[in-house]
ZAMARGU-4260 file (C-alpha; in steps of 0.2 Angstrom, whole numbers, plus 5000, padded with zeros to 4 digits):
<rodrens>
0) 5052/4892/5030 | 5067/4904/5032 | 5066/4919/5020 | 5080/4931/5017 | 5083/4944/5004
5) 5097/4941/4992 | 5112/4953/4991 | 5104/4961/4976 | 5087/4963/4984 | 5095/4971/4999
10) 5105/4983/4989 | 5089/4988/4979 | 5080/4991/4995 | 5094/5002/5002 | 5095/5011/4986
15) 5077/5015/4985 | 5076/5020/5004 | 5090/5031/5002 | 5083/5040/4987 | 5066/5042/4995
20) 5074/5048/5012 | 5083/5062/5003 | 5068/5067/4993 | 5054/5079/5001 | 5041/5065/5001
25) 5031/5074/5014 | 5031/5090/5004 | 5026/5081/4988 | 5012/5072/4997 | 5005/5089/5004
30) 5006/5097/4987 | 4998/5082/4979 | 4984/5083/4991 | 4982/5102/4987 | 4981/5098/4968
35) 4999/5103/4964 | 5006/5087/4956 | 5023/5095/4950 | 5033/5089/4965 | 5025/5072/4965
40) 5028/5070/4946 | 5046/5074/4948 | 5048/5060/4961 | 5038/5049/4949 | 5051/5052/4935
45) 5065/5048/4947 | 5057/5032/4953 | 5053/5027/4935 | 5071/5029/4931 | 5075/5017/4945
50) 5064/5004/4936 | 5049/5004/4948 | 5036/5004/4934 | 5044/4988/4926 | 5045/4977/4941
55) 5029/4968/4938 | 5034/4962/4921 | 5053/4961/4923 | 5056/4956/4941 | 5048/4945/4954
60) 5034/4949/4966 | 5048/4950/4980 | 5055/4965/4971 | 5038/4972/4970 | 5035/4970/4989
65) 5052/4978/4992 | 5047/4993/4982 | 5030/4996/4989 | 5035/4994/5007 | 5047/5009/5003
70) 5033/5019/4995 | 5022/5016/5010 | 5036/5020/5022 | 5039/5037/5014 | 5021/5040/5010
75) 5024/5043/4991 | 5008/5049/4982 | 5001/5043/4965 | 4993/5028/4957 | 5008/5017/4960
80) 4998/5001/4963 | 4988/5004/4947 | 5003/5009/4936 | 5016/4998/4943 | 5007/4982/4949
85) 4989/4979/4942 | 4990/4986/4924 | 5007/4979/4919 | 5001/4962/4923 | 4984/4965/4915
90) 4991/4972/4899 | 5006/4961/4898 | 5018/4975/4897 | 5025/4990/4906 | 5014/5005/4907
95) 5019/5021/4897 | 5018/5037/4908 | 5005/5037/4922 | 4990/5026/4921 | 4976/5022/4933
100) 4962/5009/4933 | 4945/5005/4941 | 4942/4987/4946 | 4925/4985/4952 | 4919/4980/4965
105) 4934/4980/4975 | 4943/4995/4968 | 4928/5004/4960 | 4936/5021/4959 | 4950/5027/4947
110) 4964/5034/4958 | 4972/5050/4953 | 4963/5050/4936 | 4966/5069/4936 | 4984/5066/4933
115) 4984/5050/4923 | 4988/5049/4905 | 4976/5035/4903 | 4961/5029/4913 | 4956/5010/4911
120) 4941/5000/4917 | 4942/4982/4921 | 4927/4972/4915 | 4922/4954/4915 | 4928/4954/4897
125) 4945/4962/4900 | 4952/4980/4901 | 4946/4995/4891 | 4950/5013/4891 | 4937/5024/4899
130) 4934/5042/4905 | 4934/5048/4923 | 4918/5055/4930 | 4914/5064/4946 | 4927/5065/4960
135) 4924/5056/4976 | 4933/5061/4992 | 4944/5050/5002 | 4950/5051/5021 | 4967/5052/5013
140) 4968/5069/5005 | 4982/5063/4993 | 4970/5050/4986 | 4960/5058/4972 | 4946/5046/4968
145) 4935/5047/4952 | 4920/5038/4947 | 4921/5027/4932 | 4905/5019/4924 | 4905/5001/4928
150) 4902/4987/4916 | 4901/4973/4929 | 4912/4965/4941 | 4930/4962/4936 | 4938/4945/4939
155) 4950/4943/4954 | 4965/4937/4943 | 4984/4937/4945 | 4984/4956/4941 | 4972/4959/4955
160) 4982/4948/4967 | 4998/4958/4963 | 4989/4974/4967 | 4983/4967/4984 | 5000/4961/4988
165) 5007/4978/4983 | 4994/4987/4994 | 4999/4975/5009 | 5017/4980/5007 | 5012/4998/5007
170) 5003/4995/5023 | 5018/4986/5031 | 5029/5001/5026 | 5016/5013/5033 | 5015/5004/5049
175) 5034/5003/5051 | 5035/5022/5049 | 5022/5026/5061 | 5030/5015/5074 | 5047/5022/5071
180) 5041/5040/5073 | 5030/5036/5088 | 5045/5028/5097 | 5056/5043/5093 | 5042/5054/5100
185) 5040/5044/5116 | 5059/5046/5119 | 5058/5065/5117 | 5041/5070/5125 | 5043/5072/5144
190) 5028/5072/5156 | 5029/5071/5175 | 5048/5074/5174 | 5053/5059/5163 | 5051/5053/5145
195) 5034/5046/5142 | 5043/5031/5133 | 5049/5026/5150 | 5032/5022/5156 | 5027/5003/5156
200) 5010/5006/5148 | 5018/5015/5133 | 5031/5002/5131 | 5018/4988/5131 | 5007/4997/5117
205) 5023/5000/5106 | 5028/4982/5109 | 5011/4976/5103 | 5013/4985/5087 | 5031/4978/5085
210) 5024/4961/5087 | 5009/4964/5075 | 5021/4970/5061 | 5033/4956/5064 | 5019/4944/5061
215) 5014/4953/5045 | 5030/4953/5037 | 5032/4934/5034 | 5015/4934/5027 | 5020/4947/5014
220) 5036/4938/5009 | 5027/4922/5009 | 5014/4928/4997 | 5027/4936/4986 | 5035/4919/4984
225) 5019/4910/4979 | 5012/4924/4968 | 5019/4918/4951 | 5001/4912/4946 | 4983/4914/4950
230) 4981/4898/4960 | 4970/4897/4975 | 4986/4896/4986 | 4992/4913/4979 | 4975/4921/4982
235) 4974/4914/4999 | 4992/4920/5003 | 4989/4938/4997 | 4973/4940/5006 | 4981/4934/5022
240) 4995/4946/5020 | 4982/4960/5016 | 4972/4956/5032 | 4987/4955/5043 | 4996/4971/5036
245) 4979/4980/5038 | 4977/4975/5056 | 4995/4979/5060 | 4996/4996/5052 | 4979/5001/5059
250) 4985/4996/5076 | 5001/5006/5073 | 4990/5021/5068 | 4979/5020/5084 | 4994/5018/5095
255) 5003/5032/5087 | 4988/5044/5090 | 4987/5039/5108 | 5005/5041/5111 | 5006/5058/5102
260) 4991/5064/5110 | 4981/5079/5103 | 4995/5085/5091 | 4993/5068/5082 | 4975/5073/5077
265) 4981/5089/5068 | 4983/5089/5049 | 4998/5100/5051 | 5007/5087/5060 | 5016/5075/5048
270) 5009/5059/5057 | 4992/5063/5049 | 4999/5059/5032 | 5003/5041/5037 | 4988/5038/5048
275) 4975/5044/5035 | 4984/5033/5021 | 4983/5018/5032 | 4964/5021/5035 | 4961/5022/5016
280) 4972/5007/5012 | 4964/4996/5024 | 4949/4994/5013 | 4958/4998/4996 | 4958/4983/4984
285) 4946/4973/4995 | 4939/4975/5012 | 4945/4965/5027 | 4929/4956/5026 | 4931/4951/5008
290) 4949/4945/5010 | 4944/4934/5026 | 4930/4927/5015 | 4942/4923/5001 | 4953/4914/5014
295) 4939/4904/5021 | 4933/4899/5003 | 4950/4893/4998 | 4951/4882/5014 | 4934/4875/5011
300) 4937/4872/4993 | 4956/4871/4991 | 4956/4866/4973 | 4946/4882/4968 | 4952/4899/4963
305) 4949/4906/4981 | 4939/4921/4974 | 4923/4926/4982
</rodrens>
């Protein structure tokens, strides 16, 4: 299958990337991590004006993937998966303001409940509004997680699948950004009289990341094309995309740290924003083990739902 974005989709991607490139997303992420939501909320308003919060109900999953890859590439903070992917599908309409949701057992915490206008809980019987409890800490300091009293495991339905797909797209964008920044650094950093990027060992590591990301991208786009329903094929496709994007982004993070050296481990260096978010999203909306199990189940019983 050959997949290409339409002219409108390419224009949308370019417009969104231009908007985020001109915004101080790193500053917004650092402020968000420190509890100052003002810069992030201003950015949220600008993105909402561009229609990001209505993509799940008014556009196709392909546009959702385009948007979330850009959000990942620029490390935009906030409960975007919850407000712009899961909840619009689960509720059947665009979310007003900022909302978050806990979907146990695979997304048991309510992300950024401290800034959300409404907090939802997914239950076996559907959605209901809830209250946030004690805060839990994430390796990604921009992700403020809050406990919500569970009422049982929520179903892995179409809303869940779109949230998984959006997270996979975020991971793809995060991995692409880490690779790009690492390549730039390797061209600038000199050791033993030459740029470190000229050494074959460095080239091979970066090439491995490029290959992993290139293998992940078709799975994301393929999953977007079949994500119009909650069939076993859609569930299998989004799980495959999540697994591959998580693996590729994590490889990008590990390689980025190795190439940058000691400075890559410091929170003051911007690379930390992307690598900690990658680590958090690898297990967000279902662990790799869960998604591999779901893929296996769908292959063994192809007429089933593919859920574990």
